[in-house]
N, CA, C and O atoms as CSV, one atom per row, in Angstrom:
chain,resi,resn,atom,element,x,y,z
A,1,MET,N,N,123.015,-48.105,136.541
A,1,MET,CA,C,123.577,-47.432,136.041
A,1,MET,C,C,124.924,-48.586,135.974
A,1,MET,O,O,125.732,-48.713,136.894
A,2,THR,N,N,124.966,-49.543,134.411
A,2,THR,CA,C,125.777,-50.228,134.265
A,2,THR,C,C,127.031,-49.360,133.663
A,2,THR,O,O,127.116,-48.139,133.528
A,3,VAL,N,N,128.205,-50.635,133.270
A,3,VAL,CA,C,129.179,-49.931,132.788
A,3,VAL,C,C,129.254,-49.651,131.388
A,3,VAL,O,O,129.730,-48.683,130.795
A,4,THR,N,N,128.581,-50.895,130.895
A,4,THR,CA,C,128.200,-50.235,129.776
A,4,THR,C,C,128.093,-48.503,129.084
A,4,THR,O,O,128.842,-47.834,128.372
A,5,ASP,N,N,126.554,-48.223,129.829
A,5,ASP,CA,C,126.049,-46.888,129.931
A,5,ASP,C,C,126.729,-46.096,130.646
A,5,ASP,O,O,126.265,-44.978,130.872
A,6,ALA,N,N,127.722,-46.395,131.062
A,6,ALA,CA,C,128.190,-45.108,131.704
A,6,ALA,C,C,128.999,-44.041,130.371
A,6,ALA,O,O,129.345,-44.086,129.190
A,7,VAL,N,N,128.983,-43.525,131.048
A,7,VAL,CA,C,129.448,-42.175,130.201
A,7,VAL,C,C,131.052,-41.320,130.748
A,7,VAL,O,O,131.289,-40.689,131.778
A,8,THR,N,N,131.773,-41.590,129.767
A,8,THR,CA,C,133.366,-41.289,130.275
A,8,THR,C,C,133.343,-39.857,130.462
A,8,THR,O,O,132.340,-39.194,130.197
A,9,HIS,N,N,134.832,-39.157,131.086
A,9,HIS,CA,C,134.905,-38.064,131.539
A,9,HIS,C,C,135.077,-37.292,130.121
A,9,HIS,O,O,134.711,-36.127,129.966
A,10,ASP,N,N,135.516,-37.866,129.381
A,10,ASP,CA,C,136.070,-37.318,128.212
A,10,ASP,C,C,135.074,-37.085,127.149
A,10,ASP,O,O,135.180,-36.130,126.379
A,11,GLU,N,N,133.817,-38.192,127.072
A,11,GLU,CA,C,132.890,-37.945,126.468
A,11,GLU,C,C,131.673,-36.472,126.819
A,11,GLU,O,O,130.897,-35.815,126.124
A,12,LEU,N,N,132.052,-36.477,128.184
A,12,LEU,CA,C,130.994,-35.839,128.812
A,12,LEU,C,C,131.902,-34.118,128.614
A,12,LEU,O,O,131.425,-33.038,128.959
A,13,ASP,N,N,132.773,-34.259,128.206
A,13,ASP,CA,C,133.534,-32.984,127.831
A,13,ASP,C,C,133.360,-32.772,126.461
A,13,ASP,O,O,133.166,-31.624,126.063
A,14,ALA,N,N,133.398,-33.638,125.744
A,14,ALA,CA,C,133.315,-33.529,124.189
A,14,ALA,C,C,131.747,-32.684,124.218
A,14,ALA,O,O,131.411,-31.563,123.836
A,15,LYS,N,N,131.077,-33.711,124.804
A,15,LYS,CA,C,129.288,-33.087,125.144
A,15,LYS,C,C,129.330,-31.343,125.324
A,15,LYS,O,O,128.906,-30.607,124.433
A,16,VAL,N,N,129.738,-30.977,126.235
A,16,VAL,CA,C,129.989,-29.410,126.898
A,16,VAL,C,C,130.678,-29.229,126.151
A,16,VAL,O,O,129.658,-29.192,125.463
A,17,ASN,N,N,131.610,-29.023,125.362
A,17,ASN,CA,C,132.300,-28.438,124.595
A,17,ASN,C,C,131.541,-28.307,123.251
A,17,ASN,O,O,131.325,-27.173,122.823
A,18,GLY,N,N,131.208,-29.168,122.698
A,18,GLY,CA,C,130.234,-29.092,121.104
A,18,GLY,C,C,129.273,-28.372,122.361
A,18,GLY,O,O,130.113,-27.883,123.116
A,19,LEU,N,N,128.014,-28.110,122.878
A,19,LEU,CA,C,127.464,-27.150,123.437
A,19,LEU,C,C,127.564,-26.031,123.440
A,19,LEU,O,O,126.656,-25.207,123.327
A,20,LYS,N,N,129.543,-25.707,123.670
A,20,LYS,CA,C,129.534,-24.253,124.320
A,20,LYS,C,C,129.276,-23.226,123.082
A,20,LYS,O,O,128.966,-22.095,123.457
A,21,PRO,N,N,129.333,-23.379,121.963
A,21,PRO,CA,C,129.388,-22.156,121.125
A,21,PRO,C,C,127.928,-21.869,120.776
A,21,PRO,O,O,127.516,-20.826,120.267
A,22,GLU,N,N,127.049,-23.165,121.194
A,22,GLU,CA,C,124.982,-22.470,120.917
A,22,GLU,C,C,125.170,-22.206,122.336
A,22,GLU,O,O,124.115,-21.597,122.510
A,23,VAL,N,N,125.830,-22.211,123.689
A,23,VAL,CA,C,125.259,-21.534,124.427
A,23,VAL,C,C,125.717,-20.299,124.528
A,23,VAL,O,O,125.154,-19.656,125.414
A,24,GLU,N,N,127.024,-19.397,123.589
A,24,GLU,CA,C,127.781,-18.832,123.737
A,24,GLU,C,C,127.028,-17.762,122.596
A,24,GLU,O,O,127.408,-16.591,122.582
A,25,ARG,N,N,126.049,-18.173,121.734
A,25,ARG,CA,C,125.465,-17.682,120.648
A,25,ARG,C,C,124.363,-17.438,121.531
A,25,ARG,O,O,124.394,-16.231,121.292
A,26,ILE,N,N,123.401,-17.541,122.358
A,26,ILE,CA,C,122.543,-17.433,123.125
A,26,ILE,C,C,122.698,-16.638,123.743
A,26,ILE,O,O,122.220,-15.556,123.401
A,27,VAL,N,N,123.306,-16.721,124.750
A,27,VAL,CA,C,124.140,-15.553,125.694
A,27,VAL,C,C,124.024,-14.591,124.957
A,27,VAL,O,O,123.089,-13.792,125.004
A,28,GLY,N,N,124.649,-14.566,124.446
A,28,GLY,CA,C,125.555,-13.299,123.069
A,28,GLY,C,C,123.826,-13.023,122.697
A,28,GLY,O,O,123.484,-12.052,123.371
A,29,ASP,N,N,123.151,-13.319,122.222
A,29,ASP,CA,C,121.786,-12.813,121.694
A,29,ASP,C,C,121.323,-12.167,122.951
A,29,ASP,O,O,121.330,-10.941,123.064
A,30,ALA,N,N,120.828,-13.150,124.121
A,30,ALA,CA,C,120.407,-12.463,124.860
A,30,ALA,C,C,121.215,-11.033,125.689
A,30,ALA,O,O,120.573,-10.264,126.404
A,31,VAL,N,N,122.121,-10.942,125.528
A,31,VAL,CA,C,122.537,-9.719,125.877
A,31,VAL,C,C,122.668,-8.500,125.355
A,31,VAL,O,O,122.823,-7.400,125.885
A,32,ARG,N,N,122.553,-8.981,123.794
A,32,ARG,CA,C,122.300,-7.909,122.439
A,32,ARG,C,C,120.534,-7.559,122.869
A,32,ARG,O,O,120.148,-6.390,122.869
A,33,VAL,N,N,119.974,-8.234,123.073
A,33,VAL,CA,C,118.162,-7.864,123.436
A,33,VAL,C,C,118.533,-6.993,124.601
A,33,VAL,O,O,118.306,-5.795,124.773
A,34,LEU,N,N,119.167,-7.883,125.380
A,34,LEU,CA,C,118.905,-6.968,127.315
A,34,LEU,C,C,119.664,-5.679,126.847
A,34,LEU,O,O,118.994,-4.724,127.241
A,35,ARG,N,N,120.773,-5.243,126.175
A,35,ARG,CA,C,121.101,-4.096,125.878
A,35,ARG,C,C,120.183,-3.148,124.785
A,35,ARG,O,O,120.555,-1.975,124.750
A,36,GLY,N,N,119.342,-3.402,124.129
A,36,GLY,CA,C,118.577,-2.839,123.119
A,36,GLY,C,C,117.452,-2.336,124.138
A,36,GLY,O,O,117.043,-1.175,124.161
A,37,GLU,N,N,117.074,-3.205,124.851
A,37,GLU,CA,C,115.746,-2.814,126.166
A,37,GLU,C,C,116.075,-1.843,126.657
A,37,GLU,O,O,115.387,-0.829,126.778
A,38,ILE,N,N,117.790,-2.098,127.214
A,38,ILE,CA,C,118.262,-1.167,128.502
A,38,ILE,C,C,118.499,0.347,127.541
A,38,ILE,O,O,118.300,1.459,128.032
A,39,ALA,N,N,118.898,0.153,126.285
A,39,ALA,CA,C,118.917,1.504,125.421
A,39,ALA,C,C,117.688,2.275,125.412
A,39,ALA,O,O,117.494,3.414,125.835
A,40,SER,N,N,116.835,1.401,124.817
A,40,SER,CA,C,115.514,1.851,124.707
A,40,SER,C,C,114.861,2.326,126.088
A,40,SER,O,O,113.857,3.038,126.110
A,41,THR,N,N,115.294,2.026,126.848
A,41,THR,CA,C,114.142,2.328,128.114
A,41,THR,C,C,114.691,3.458,128.529
A,41,THR,O,O,114.026,4.355,129.047
A,42,ALA,N,N,116.241,3.532,128.298
A,42,ALA,CA,C,117.067,4.606,128.604
A,42,ALA,C,C,116.471,5.705,128.164
A,42,ALA,O,O,116.000,6.504,128.974
A,43,ALA,N,N,116.404,5.908,126.867
A,43,ALA,CA,C,116.167,6.662,125.989
A,43,ALA,C,C,114.003,7.443,126.427
A,43,ALA,O,O,113.509,8.565,126.541
A,44,GLY,N,N,113.611,6.380,126.489
A,44,GLY,CA,C,112.353,6.764,126.740
A,44,GLY,C,C,111.969,7.292,128.608
A,44,GLY,O,O,110.918,7.732,129.073
A,45,VAL,N,N,113.193,7.034,129.239
A,45,VAL,CA,C,113.757,8.038,130.483
A,45,VAL,C,C,113.636,9.122,130.297
A,45,VAL,O,O,112.825,9.959,130.693
A,46,GLU,N,N,115.316,9.169,129.023
A,46,GLU,CA,C,115.564,10.355,129.150
A,46,GLU,C,C,114.412,11.830,127.934
A,46,GLU,O,O,114.560,13.052,127.905
A,47,ALA,N,N,113.632,11.146,127.333
A,47,ALA,CA,C,112.857,11.753,126.776
A,47,ALA,C,C,111.490,12.377,127.747
A,47,ALA,O,O,110.940,13.469,127.602
A,48,ARG,N,N,111.061,10.963,129.076
A,48,ARG,CA,C,110.145,11.526,129.771
A,48,ARG,C,C,111.203,12.721,130.593
A,48,ARG,O,O,110.728,13.855,130.636
A,49,LEU,N,N,112.032,12.604,130.977
A,49,LEU,CA,C,112.615,13.688,131.878
A,49,LEU,C,C,112.803,14.641,131.157
A,49,LEU,O,O,112.422,15.678,131.700
A,50,ASN,N,N,113.375,14.839,129.800
A,50,ASN,CA,C,113.595,16.178,129.455
A,50,ASN,C,C,111.345,16.896,129.307
A,50,ASN,O,O,110.701,17.746,129.922
A,51,ASP,N,N,111.112,16.220,128.525
A,51,ASP,CA,C,109.143,16.570,129.162
A,51,ASP,C,C,109.158,17.533,130.167
A,51,ASP,O,O,108.802,18.711,130.196
A,52,ARG,N,N,109.787,16.558,131.219
A,52,ARG,CA,C,109.382,17.589,132.379
A,52,ARG,C,C,110.040,18.574,132.774
A,52,ARG,O,O,109.500,19.575,133.245
A,53,PHE,N,N,111.236,18.439,132.648
A,53,PHE,CA,C,112.380,19.210,132.538
A,53,PHE,C,C,111.996,20.537,131.930
A,53,PHE,O,O,112.291,21.633,132.407
A,54,ASP,N,N,111.054,20.245,130.423
A,54,ASP,CA,C,110.524,21.410,129.915
A,54,ASP,C,C,109.334,22.255,130.647
A,54,ASP,O,O,109.056,23.448,130.769
A,55,GLY,N,N,108.660,20.742,131.161
A,55,GLY,CA,C,107.620,21.432,131.196
A,55,GLY,C,C,107.432,22.300,132.896
A,55,GLY,O,O,106.464,22.976,133.245
A,56,LEU,N,N,108.376,22.070,133.510
A,56,LEU,CA,C,109.026,22.687,134.768
A,56,LEU,C,C,109.759,24.363,133.824
A,56,LEU,O,O,109.153,25.430,133.728
A,57,GLU,N,N,110.948,24.102,133.358
A,57,GLU,CA,C,110.686,25.425,132.634
A,57,GLU,C,C,109.387,26.269,132.440
A,57,GLU,O,O,109.066,27.247,133.115
A,58,THR,N,N,108.711,25.731,131.418
A,58,THR,CA,C,107.410,26.400,131.215
A,58,THR,C,C,106.716,27.115,132.675
A,58,THR,O,O,106.393,28.301,132.609
A,59,ARG,N,N,106.532,26.455,133.804
A,59,ARG,CA,C,106.106,26.929,135.133
A,59,ARG,C,C,107.011,27.941,135.141
A,59,ARG,O,O,106.637,29.040,134.732
A,60,PHE,N,N,108.185,27.789,135.545
A,60,PHE,CA,C,109.043,28.771,135.890
A,60,PHE,C,C,108.872,29.978,135.348
A,60,PHE,O,O,109.210,31.029,135.893
A,61,ASP,N,N,108.245,29.859,134.054
A,61,ASP,CA,C,109.022,31.341,132.825
A,61,ASP,C,C,107.684,31.471,133.303
A,61,ASP,O,O,107.707,32.594,133.807
A,62,SER,N,N,106.369,30.954,133.480
A,62,SER,CA,C,104.987,31.528,133.810
A,62,SER,C,C,105.573,32.290,135.630
A,62,SER,O,O,106.323,33.265,135.673
A,63,LEU,N,N,105.291,31.925,136.309
A,63,LEU,CA,C,105.409,32.054,137.636
A,63,LEU,C,C,106.492,33.390,137.660
A,63,LEU,O,O,106.378,34.296,138.485
A,64,GLU,N,N,107.565,33.349,136.605
A,64,GLU,CA,C,108.302,34.964,136.685
A,64,GLU,C,C,107.910,35.837,135.851
A,64,GLU,O,O,108.728,36.699,135.530
A,65,THR,N,N,106.720,35.865,135.334
A,65,THR,CA,C,105.824,36.478,134.477
A,65,THR,C,C,105.336,36.979,135.301
A,65,THR,O,O,105.238,38.206,135.338
A,66,LYS,N,N,104.768,36.012,136.437
A,66,LYS,CA,C,103.529,36.975,137.224
A,66,LYS,C,C,104.471,37.608,138.445
A,66,LYS,O,O,104.012,38.292,139.359
A,67,VAL,N,N,105.453,37.359,138.334
A,67,VAL,CA,C,106.127,38.272,139.710
A,67,VAL,C,C,106.440,39.013,139.129
A,67,VAL,O,O,106.294,39.940,139.925
A,68,ASP,N,N,107.011,39.690,137.791
A,68,ASP,CA,C,107.088,40.375,137.313
A,68,ASP,C,C,105.769,41.596,137.611
A,68,ASP,O,O,105.902,42.620,138.281
A,69,GLY,N,N,104.456,41.113,136.873
A,69,GLY,CA,C,103.636,41.433,136.861
A,69,GLY,C,C,103.332,41.924,138.352
A,69,GLY,O,O,103.112,43.135,138.367
A,70,LEU,N,N,103.277,41.461,139.314
A,70,LEU,CA,C,102.799,42.101,140.334
A,70,LEU,C,C,104.032,43.008,141.135
A,70,LEU,O,O,103.581,43.702,142.046
A,71,GLU,N,N,106.080,43.136,140.848
A,71,GLU,CA,C,106.497,43.773,140.770
A,71,GLU,C,C,106.159,45.315,140.439
A,71,GLU,O,O,106.370,46.347,141.075
A,72,THR,N,N,105.507,45.046,139.097
A,72,THR,CA,C,104.861,45.564,138.440
A,72,THR,C,C,104.284,47.066,138.989
A,72,THR,O,O,104.545,48.269,138.980
A,73,LYS,N,N,103.056,45.818,139.592
A,73,LYS,CA,C,101.526,46.736,140.184
A,73,LYS,C,C,102.120,47.123,141.727
A,73,LYS,O,O,101.675,48.081,142.359
A,74,PHE,N,N,102.967,46.419,142.131
A,74,PHE,CA,C,103.869,46.931,143.557
A,74,PHE,C,C,104.338,48.144,143.571
A,74,PHE,O,O,104.153,48.912,144.515
A,75,ASP,N,N,105.235,48.545,142.133
A,75,ASP,CA,C,105.949,49.588,141.663
A,75,ASP,C,C,104.894,50.828,141.591
A,75,ASP,O,O,104.820,51.899,142.194
A,76,SER,N,N,104.142,50.223,140.619
A,76,SER,CA,C,102.569,51.106,140.692
A,76,SER,C,C,102.030,52.192,141.746
A,76,SER,O,O,102.037,53.417,141.867
A,77,LEU,N,N,101.566,51.084,142.433
A,77,LEU,CA,C,100.784,51.326,144.417
A,77,LEU,C,C,102.222,52.138,144.664
A,77,LEU,O,O,101.952,53.224,144.149
A,78,GLU,N,N,103.267,52.218,145.036
A,78,GLU,CA,C,104.355,52.511,145.244
A,78,GLU,C,C,104.035,54.433,145.367
A,78,GLU,O,O,104.132,55.329,146.206
A,79,THR,N,N,103.528,54.204,143.618
A,79,THR,CA,C,104.197,56.073,143.098
A,79,THR,C,C,102.790,56.076,143.387
A,79,THR,O,O,102.602,57.231,143.005
A,80,LYS,N,N,101.723,55.718,143.737
A,80,LYS,CA,C,100.015,56.070,143.734
A,80,LYS,C,C,100.643,56.666,145.600
A,80,LYS,O,O,100.539,57.824,146.005
A,81,VAL,N,N,101.161,55.658,146.292
A,81,VAL,CA,C,101.364,56.344,147.156
A,81,VAL,C,C,102.258,57.613,148.166
A,81,VAL,O,O,102.107,58.324,149.160
A,82,ASP,N,N,103.090,57.330,147.261
A,82,ASP,CA,C,104.298,58.541,146.435
A,82,ASP,C,C,102.955,59.919,146.525
A,82,ASP,O,O,102.644,60.798,147.329
A,83,GLY,N,N,102.513,59.466,145.292
A,83,GLY,CA,C,101.682,61.030,145.318
A,83,GLY,C,C,100.655,61.130,145.980
A,83,GLY,O,O,99.811,61.951,145.620
A,84,LEU,N,N,100.449,60.369,147.070
A,84,LEU,CA,C,99.047,60.737,148.011
A,84,LEU,C,C,99.895,61.534,149.149
A,84,LEU,O,O,99.531,62.700,149.300
A,85,GLU,N,N,100.639,61.227,149.723
A,85,GLU,CA,C,101.613,61.158,150.247
A,85,GLU,C,C,101.974,63.329,149.987
A,85,GLU,O,O,101.631,64.231,150.751
A,86,THR,N,N,102.507,63.403,149.056
A,86,THR,CA,C,102.468,64.356,148.736
A,86,THR,C,C,101.354,65.518,148.881
A,86,THR,O,O,101.434,66.655,149.346
A,87,LYS,N,N,100.361,64.847,148.345
A,87,LYS,CA,C,99.229,65.855,148.328
A,87,LYS,C,C,99.249,65.994,149.606
A,87,LYS,O,O,99.566,67.130,149.959
A,88,PHE,N,N,98.946,64.990,150.740
A,88,PHE,CA,C,98.922,64.987,152.257
A,88,PHE,C,C,99.802,66.478,152.891
A,88,PHE,O,O,99.388,67.476,153.480
A,89,ASP,N,N,101.140,66.058,152.451
A,89,ASP,CA,C,101.985,67.069,152.964
A,89,ASP,C,C,101.386,68.469,152.337
A,89,ASP,O,O,101.363,69.297,153.247
A,90,ARG,N,N,100.767,69.169,150.791
A,90,ARG,CA,C,100.168,69.730,150.523
A,90,ARG,C,C,99.202,70.560,151.207
A,90,ARG,O,O,99.257,71.766,151.446
A,91,VAL,N,N,98.129,69.542,151.536
A,91,VAL,CA,C,96.883,69.718,151.997
A,91,VAL,C,C,97.280,70.454,153.670
A,91,VAL,O,O,96.847,71.551,154.020
A,92,GLU,N,N,98.494,69.254,154.838
A,92,GLU,CA,C,98.703,69.890,155.716
A,92,GLU,C,C,99.133,71.027,155.976
A,92,GLU,O,O,98.635,71.684,156.890
A,93,ALA,N,N,100.242,71.531,155.152
A,93,ALA,CA,C,100.796,72.824,154.809
A,93,ALA,C,C,99.489,73.949,154.801
A,93,ALA,O,O,99.301,74.823,155.647
A,94,LYS,N,N,98.680,73.674,153.638
A,94,LYS,CA,C,97.524,75.040,153.492
A,94,LYS,C,C,96.547,74.582,155.296
A,94,LYS,O,O,95.964,75.412,155.994
A,95,LEU,N,N,96.675,73.094,155.588
A,95,LEU,CA,C,95.661,73.789,156.846
A,95,LEU,C,C,96.956,74.488,157.809
A,95,LEU,O,O,96.873,75.452,158.570
A,96,ASP,N,N,97.817,73.885,157.578
A,96,ASP,CA,C,98.781,75.143,159.069
A,96,ASP,C,C,98.972,76.147,158.384
A,96,ASP,O,O,99.822,76.772,159.017
A,97,LEU,N,N,98.648,76.877,157.218
A,97,LEU,CA,C,98.785,78.432,156.690
A,97,LEU,C,C,97.288,78.759,157.433
A,97,LEU,O,O,97.183,79.646,158.281
A,98,LEU,N,N,96.284,78.015,157.044
A,98,LEU,CA,C,94.591,78.251,157.847
A,98,LEU,C,C,94.625,78.637,159.148
A,98,LEU,O,O,93.965,79.525,159.688
A,99,ILE,N,N,95.665,77.709,159.743
A,99,ILE,CA,C,95.497,77.485,161.697
A,99,ILE,C,C,96.429,78.800,161.331
A,99,ILE,O,O,95.613,79.681,161.601
A,100,GLU,N,N,97.120,79.206,161.074
A,100,GLU,CA,C,98.486,80.027,161.451
A,100,GLU,C,C,97.961,81.588,161.546
A,100,GLU,O,O,98.306,82.497,162.301
A,101,GLY,N,N,96.750,81.527,160.218
A,101,GLY,CA,C,96.017,82.335,159.721
A,101,GLY,C,C,94.965,83.211,160.548
A,101,GLY,O,O,94.959,84.417,160.794
A,102,SER,N,N,94.095,82.207,160.886
A,102,SER,CA,C,93.204,82.546,162.083
A,102,SER,C,C,93.456,82.344,163.192
A,102,SER,O,O,92.659,81.893,164.016
A,103,GLY,N,N,94.980,82.742,163.463
A,103,GLY,CA,C,94.962,82.807,164.996
A,103,GLY,C,C,95.035,84.470,165.614
A,103,GLY,O,O,94.582,85.295,164.821
A,104,PRO,N,N,95.553,85.025,166.929
A,104,PRO,CA,C,95.526,86.162,167.187
A,104,PRO,C,C,95.531,87.129,166.672
A,104,PRO,O,O,95.491,88.174,167.322
């Protein structure tokens, strides 16, 4: 580089300062685009999470209904067992009476 080709410090500063507005605009545009993409991605993630939560909530409700049904069946079986115990007690009492009546 010769002396005539050399660029002075002031000239470089002028060129850099001239480019600053364009660089700031480009960076600003990039930031806006990225913010939009981030917001869009966040909205998509939120929607997917809401869908999954709704699905889990539905599954939980279904399981809760099944548990309620099983509890009802258990209660019904418990009632039947109680009835059988009562019948067994009556039969046992009748047998005791028969055994006592056939004694000496």
